[in-house]
KOLPANU-327816 format. One record per atom (N, C-alpha, C, O, CB): residue in three letters; z, x, y. Coordinates in pm, whole numbers, padded with zeros to 5 digits, always signed. Glycine has a CB too. Example, Ala and Ser with C-alpha at 12.3 -4.5 7.8 and 13.67 -1.06 7.14 Angstrom:
ALA+00780+01319-00569/ALA+00780+01230-00450/ALA+00780+01320-00330/ALA+00846+01424-00332/ALA+00905+01131-00447/SER+00708+01285-00225/SER+00714+01367-00106/SER+00787+01290+00003/SER+00804+01341+00114/SER+00572+01408-00060/
This chain:
MET+02708-04306+02759/MET+02683-04165+02753/MET+02533-04142+02738/MET+02471-04192+02644/MET+02762-04100+02636/ALA+02477-04068+02830/ALA+02332-04044+02833/ALA+02298-03923+02747/ALA+02367-03820+02752/ALA+02282-04023+02978/LYS+02190-03936+02668/LYS+02145-03825+02586/LYS+02056-03732+02667/LYS+01978-03777+02751/LYS+02070-03876+02461/ALA+02069-03604+02640/ALA+01986-03506+02710/ALA+01847-03510+02649/ALA+01830-03527+02528/ALA+02048-03362+02701/LYS+01746-03493+02735/LYS+01609-03491+02686/LYS+01582-03362+02608/LYS+01622-03253+02650/LYS+01509-03505+02803/ALA+01516-03377+02499/ALA+01481-03260+02419/ALA+01358-03193+02480/ALA+01255-03256+02500/ALA+01455-03299+02271/THR+01371-03065+02508/THR+01258-02993+02564/THR+01168-02946+02450/THR+01217-02905+02345/THR+01305-02873+02650/PRO+01037-02952+02469/PRO+00947-02907+02361/PRO+00960-02756+02341/PRO+00975-02680+02437/PRO+00800-02945+02392/ARG+00953-02715+02217/ARG+00965-02573+02185/ARG+00835-02501+02215/ARG+00726-02555+02198/ARG+01004-02553+02038/ARG+00853-02378+02259/ARG+00735-02295+02283/ARG+00683-02243+02150/ARG+00762-02215+02060/ARG+00767-02178+02380/PRO+00553-02231+02138/PRO+00501-02174+02012/PRO+00540-02027+02001/PRO+00544-01954+02100/PRO+00347-02189+02003/LYS+00569-01985+01877/LYS+00608-01846+01855/LYS+00488-01755+01874/LYS+00374-01790+01841/LYS+00669-01828+01714/LYS+00516-01638+01929/LYS+00410-01539+01944/LYS+00377-01480+01808/LYS+00464-01470+01720/LYS+00451-01428+02044/ALA+00254-01441+01791/ALA+00212-01382+01664/ALA+00277-01245+01647/ALA+00270-01160+01736/ALA+00057-01371+01657/ARG+00338-01225+01533/ARG+00401-01097+01503/ARG+00301-01010+01427/ARG+00208-01061+01365/ARG+00532-01116+01421/PRO+00320-00878+01433/PRO+00228-00791+01360/PRO+00228-00818+01210/PRO+00123-00813+01145/PRO+00263-00645+01385/PHE+00345-00848+01153/PHE+00353-00882+01011/PHE+00402-01024+01000/PHE+00516-01054+01038/PHE+00445-00783+00933/ASP+00319-01111+00950/ASP+00357-01250+00932/ASP+00377-01276+00784/ASP+00280-01276+00709/ASP+00250-01345+00992/PRO+00501-01299+00740/PRO+00524-01317+00596/PRO+00456-01441+00540/PRO+00431-01449+00419/PRO+00670-01324+00569/ALA+00426-01539+00625/ALA+00361-01661+00577/ALA+00212-01639+00551/ALA+00150-01717+00479/ALA+00381-01774+00677/ARG+00156-01532+00610/ARG+00014-01505+00591/ARG-00012-01457+00449/ARG+00053-01363+00403/ARG-00036-01401+00693/ARG-00104-01519+00381/ARG-00133-01486+00241/ARG-00232-01372+00236/ARG-00335-01374+00303/ARG-00188-01609+00166/ARG-00201-01272+00155/ARG-00293-01161+00133/ARG-00373-01190+00008/ARG-00321-01241-00091/ARG-00218-01025+00121/TYR-00498-01157+00013/TYR-00582-01177-00104/TYR-00632-01043-00155/TYR-00655-00949-00079/TYR-00700-01270-00070/CYS-00648-01038-00284/CYS-00695-00916-00349/CYS-00842-00894-00313/CYS-00924-00984-00326/CYS-00678-00924-00505/SER-00873-00774-00266/SER-01011-00745-00226/SER-01105-00744-00347/SER-01223-00775-00334/SER-01019-00610-00153/PHE-01053-00708-00463/PHE-01135-00708-00584/PHE-01167-00851-00629/PHE-01277-00879-00677/PHE-01064-00632-00697/CYS-01070-00940-00613/CYS-01094-01080-00648/CYS-01194-01144-00551/CYS-01277-01225-00592/CYS-00961-01160-00647/LYS-01185-01107-00424/LYS-01280-01159-00325/LYS-01423-01120-00360/LYS-01515-01201-00350/LYS-01246-01108-00184/GLU-01440-00994-00400/GLU-01573-00943-00433/GLU-01613-00972-00577/GLU-01722-00935-00621/GLU-01579-00793-00408/LYS-01524-01040-00651/LYS-01548-01078-00791/LYS-01579-00957-00879/LYS-01676-00956-00955/LYS-01664-01179-00799/VAL-01494-00854-00866/VAL-01507-00733-00946/VAL-01426-00753-01073/VAL-01307-00787-01066/VAL-01460-00606-00866/ASP-01488-00732-01188/ASP-01417-00747-01315/ASP-01332-00626-01347/ASP-01214-00640-01381/ASP-01516-00772-01428/ASP-01390-00507-01337/ASP-01318-00385-01372/ASP-01327-00286-01257/ASP-01431-00271-01194/ASP-01374-00324-01501/VAL-01215-00218-01230/VAL-01210-00113-01128/VAL-01264+00014-01190/VAL-01221+00055-01298/VAL-01064-00093-01073/ASP-01358+00079-01122/ASP-01424+00198-01174/ASP-01354+00323-01123/ASP-01331+00337-01003/ASP-01573+00199-01135/TYR-01320+00414-01214/TYR-01250+00536-01174/TYR-01341+00633-01100/TYR-01293+00725-01034/TYR-01191+00605-01297/LYS-01473+00614-01111/LYS-01567+00704-01044/LYS-01589+00667-00898/LYS-01647+00745-00822/LYS-01700+00704-01116/ASP-01544+00548-00858/ASP-01558+00503-00719/ASP-01439+00555-00638/ASP-01343+00482-00611/ASP-01566+00346-00712/VAL-01447+00682-00600/VAL-01335+00751-00537/VAL-01306+00696-00397/VAL-01190+00691-00356/VAL-01364+00900-00529/THR-01409+00657-00324/THR-01386+00607-00188/THR-01302+00479-00189/THR-01217+00460-00102/THR-01521+00580-00117/THR-01324+00394-00286/THR-01243+00272-00298/THR-01102+00306-00343/THR-01006+00249-00292/THR-01308+00173-00396/LEU-01089+00397-00437/LEU-00957+00432-00489/LEU-00869+00499-00385/LEU-00747+00486-00389/LEU-00971+00522-00610/ARG-00930+00572-00291/ARG-00851+00639-00187/ARG-00773+00540-00100/ARG-00671+00576-00042/ARG-00942+00723-00098/ARG-00821+00418-00091/ARG-00750+00315-00013/ARG-00617+00279-00078/ARG-00525+00234-00010/ARG-00836+00189+00000/TYR-00607+00300-00208/TYR-00488+00261-00283/TYR-00399+00379-00317/TYR-00309+00366-00400/TYR-00528+00190-00408/VAL-00423+00493-00254/VAL-00341+00612-00274/VAL-00288+00655-00138/VAL-00363+00658-00040/VAL-00423+00727-00342/SER-00159+00690-00131/SER-00098+00730-00004/SER-00145+00870+00036/SER-00219+00934-00038/SER+00054+00726-00014/GLU-00100+00915+00153/GLU-00139+01047+00204/GLU-00086+01157+00114/GLU-00146+01264+00103/GLU-00088+01067+00346/ARG+00027+01131+00049/ARG+00088+01231-00038/ARG+00033+01225-00180/ARG+00069+01307-00264/ARG+00238+01213-00041/GLY-00054+01129-00208/GLY-00116+01121-00340/GLY-00052+01020-00433/GLY-00089+01014-00550/GLY-00112+01253-00403/LYS+00043+00941-00383/LYS+00110+00842-00467/LYS+00030+00711-00468/LYS-00034+00677-00368/LYS+00255+00817-00418/ILE+00034+00641-00578/ILE-00034+00512-00589/ILE+00049+00409-00512/ILE+00170+00398-00533/ILE-00052+00469-00740/LYS-00016+00335-00424/LYS+00054+00234-00345/LYS+00096+00117-00432/LYS+00030+00085-00530/LYS-00033+00185-00228/SER+00206+00054-00395/SER+00256-00060-00471/SER+00171-00184-00443/SER+00092-00188-00349/SER+00404-00088-00438/ARG+00188-00284-00526/ARG+00114-00409-00510/ARG+00140-00473-00375/ARG+00051-00530-00312/ARG+00150-00506-00621/ARG+00264-00462-00332/ARG+00303-00521-00204/ARG+00228-00456-00088/ARG+00188-00524+00007/ARG+00455-00507-00183/ASN+00210-00326-00095/ASN+00141-00254+00012/ASN-00010-00261-00001/ASN-00081-00267+00100/ASN+00184-00110+00012/SER-00059-00261-00123/SER-00205-00258-00141/SER-00268-00395-00126/SER-00384-00406-00086/SER-00238-00202-00277/GLY-00193-00501-00159/GLY-00248-00635-00149/GLY-00329-00676-00270/GLY-00394-00780-00268/GLY-00332-00646-00028/ALA-00326-00597-00374/ALA-00402-00628-00495/ALA-00323-00724-00583/ALA-00200-00727-00578/ALA-00436-00498-00573/CYS-00394-00801-00663/CYS-00328-00892-00757/CYS-00275-00809-00874/CYS-00304-00690-00886/CYS-00426-01003-00806/ARG-00198-00874-00960/ARG-00134-00804-01071/ARG-00235-00739-01163/ARG-00219-00624-01203/ARG-00046-00900-01149/ARG-00338-00812-01197/ARG-00441-00762-01290/ARG-00513-00640-01234/ARG-00529-00539-01302/ARG-00542-00872-01323/HIS-00556-00652-01108/HIS-00632-00543-01048/HIS-00541-00424-01013/HIS-00587-00310-01011/HIS-00704-00592-00923/GLN-00413-00448-00984/GLN-00323-00338-00956/GLN-00306-00249-01079/GLN-00300-00127-01068/GLN-00186-00391-00909/ARG-00300-00311-01197/ARG-00292-00234-01320/ARG-00419-00151-01340/ARG-00414-00035-01380/ARG-00270-00327-01441/GLN-00533-00214-01310/GLN-00661-00142-01324/GLN-00673-00029-01223/GLN-00728+00076-01253/GLN-00778-00239-01308/ILE-00621-00051-01102/ILE-00622+00053-00999/ILE-00540+00173-01045/ILE-00585+00287-01034/ILE-00568-00001-00864/ALA-00420+00146-01097/ALA-00332+00254-01143/ALA-00400+00333-01255/ALA-00396+00456-01256/ALA-00197+00198-01192/GLU-00461+00262-01348/GLU-00531+00328-01459/GLU-00649+00411-01407/GLU-00670+00523-01452/GLU-00581+00223-01562/ALA-00725+00354-01313/ALA-00842+00424-01259/ALA-00801+00548-01180/ALA-00868+00651-01188/ALA-00924+00330-01170/VAL-00693+00539-01103/VAL-00645+00654-01026/VAL-00601+00766-01121/VAL-00630+00883-01097/VAL-00527+00614-00933/LYS-00532+00728-01228/LYS-00487+00829-01324/LYS-00605+00895-01394/LYS-00603+01016-01418/LYS-00395+00765-01428/ARG-00708+00817-01425/ARG-00827+00876-01487/ARG-00902+00965-01390/ARG-00951+01072-01427/ARG-00919+00766-01539/ALA-00911+00921-01264/ALA-00980+01002-01163/ALA-00906+01133-01138/ALA-00970+01235-01113/ALA-00993+00923-01032/ARG-00774+01130-01145/ARG-00697+01254-01132/ARG-00724+01349-01248/ARG-00739+01469-01230/ARG-00547+01223-01123/GLU-00729+01291-01367/GLU-00754+01371-01486/GLU-00892+01437-01482/GLU-00909+01549-01529/GLU-00741+01285-01613/MET-00990+01367-01425/MET-01126+01418-01415/MET-01146+01503-01288/MET-01257+01547-01259/MET-01226+01302-01416/ALA-01038+01527-01213/ALA-01038+01607-01090/ALA-01121+01545-00980/ALA-01177+01616-00896/ALA-01089+01746-01119/LEU-01130+01412-00978/LEU-01197+01343-00868/LEU-01098+01312-00755/LEU-01136+01306-00638/LEU-01263+01212-00918/LEU-00973+01294-00792/LEU-00865+01273-00696/LEU-00756+01378-00720/LEU-00735+01419-00834/LEU-00806+01127-00707/PRO-00688+01421-00615/PRO-00580+01518-00635/PRO-00452+01449-00684/PRO-00428+01332-00653/PRO-00552+01595-00505/TYR-00371+01521-00760/TYR-00242+01469-00801/TYR-00148+01461-00681/TYR-00081+01360-00659/TYR-00180+01556-00913/VAL-00144+01568-00602/VAL-00064+01574-00480/VAL-00146+01643-00373/VAL-00243+01713-00402/VAL+00072+01649-00504/THR-00107+01623-00249/THR-00173+01692-00139/THR-00078+01796-00082/THR+00044+01782-00092/THR-00217+01593-00029/VAL-00132+01898-00023/VAL-00052+02005+00035/VAL+00008+01955+00166/VAL-00064+01906+00253/VAL-00137+02135+00058/ILE+00138+01968+00177/ILE+00208+01925+00298/ILE+00237+02048+00380/ILE+00306+02139+00335/ILE+00340+01846+00265/THR+00183+02051+00503/THR+00208+02165+00589/THR+00341+02147+00658/THR+00383+02035+00687/THR+00095+02183+00692/GLY+00407+02256+00685/GLY+00538+02250+00749/GLY+00629+02353+00689/GLY+00585+02445+00620/GLY+00599+02110+00737/GLY+00758+02337+00715/GLY+00858+02431+00664/GLY+00870+02424+00513/GLY+00835+02325+00450/GLY+00992+02404+00728/ASP+00922+02535+00456/ASP+00939+02542+00311/ASP+01047+02448+00261/ASP+01036+02392+00152/ASP+00971+02684+00270/ASP+01153+02430+00341/ASP+01266+02350+00296/ASP+01266+02211+00360/ASP+01372+02153+00382/ASP+01397+02422+00327/ARG+01152+02160+00390/ARG+01143+02031+00456/ARG+01191+01919+00363/ARG+01142+01904+00252/ARG+00998+02004+00501/GLY+01286+01842+00411/GLY+01336+01732+00333/GLY+01445+01769+00233/GLY+01503+01681+00171/GLY+01225+01670+00261/ARG+01473+01897+00218/ARG+01576+01941+00125/ARG+01704+01968+00199/ARG+01703+02006+00316/ARG+01532+02065+00049/ARG+01814+01949+00131/ARG+01944+01982+00188/ARG+01978+02127+00154/ARG+01954+02174+00043/ARG+02055+01886+00136/ARG+02033+02193+00249/ARG+02076+02331+00226/ARG+02226+02333+00200/ARG+02303+02263+00267/ARG+02039+02422+00346/ARG+02265+02412+00104/ARG+02407+02426+00075/ARG+02447+02568+00111/ARG+02387+02665+00065/ARG+02440+02394-00074/ARG+02548+02578+00192/ARG+02596+02710+00234/ARG+02673+02775+00122/ARG+02753+02711+00054/ARG+02684+02700+00359/ARG+02649+02902+00105/ARG+02728+02979+00007/ARG+02824+03065+00084/ARG+02784+03145+00169/ARG+02638+03066-00087/ASP+02950+03050+00054/ASP+03054+03129+00122/ASP+03099+03245+00040/ASP+03185+03321+00083/ASP+03172+03044+00155/
């Protein structure tokens, strides 16, 4: 009984999100000890369009710096450097369920 020849596998194409790719904290790369709440341009990278603080998974920050980012964003909001929420244009009942009254 003859064995079939094994064909070499084609290399996988690069996907937009590669789970094996390691993300590094930008603060650790730049050797920043403390995140400054007055640096609004940097903090805006870690806040979503709606004003929510991005999670560690999305931001790519390490545990230590993610805590500092959250603290800095909260302080910047308190000092009115960052908004708590942003105004969403559109319908008044966007995203809400309507209940009919009979």
